[in-house]
N, C-alpha and C positions, 0 to 999 in steps of 0.2 A: 319431430323429436320424440325419443322414447321417453317414458315417465320414469323408468327405473335406470339407476345408475348401472354402469358396468361392474362387473364382479370386482375388478381391479380398483376401481374408484370406491365402491363399498368397503373393500377391505382396508383401503387407505384411510378413509375417514372413521372406520370404527377403530382402527389401531390409534388414530390420535385421541379418541374418545376413552379409549382404555387407559391411555397415559395420562389422561387429565386428572388432576387432584380433586376436581368437583363431581367426577363421575361417581355413581354407587352401584351397588348390586341389589337388586330386589328379588327376593326368594320366588316371586311369582313371574316377573316379566323379564328379569334379567338386568343387564346394564342400562342404567338411566342416567340423564344429565340432572344432577343434584337428585333430590327425593322425588319419587314417582308421582307425578301429577301435581306437584307442589314448586311452582316456578318461583324464583326469588329475583329481585331487581336492583339494579345499580343505584348510586346516589341520584343519578339523572333520570331515573325512570325507566331505563332501557332493561330488558329482559338479561339477566345474568345466567341463570340456570332455568332450563325451560320445563323440567321434570318428564320430558318424553322418554319413551322407550327407544335407545339408541340403536338396537339392531334393526328396527323398522326405519326409523328416520333416517338412518344413513343411506339407505336403499333408494331414496328419491331423490332426483335432479333439483326438484323445487324446494327442497329442504335446505337449510343453513345452520351452522353453528351460532348460537346466540353471541359467542365470545369471538366469532369471526376467526375461528382457528380452521375451518374449511368451507 
């Protein structure tokens, strides 16, 4: 199994992230899930926003949205 998602899958994931109200644009790294490198947690302790660089995260099959949007 390849490590990277197909271009179509990457584009699909990235569009979902761009439309998410929790994504942010960091001047240095671009689109992030919440504030860059500052994860937030739900009331039950699950990761709500991960703080990841979404341009990179959406490229890898092993990664997932913490809100289960993809």
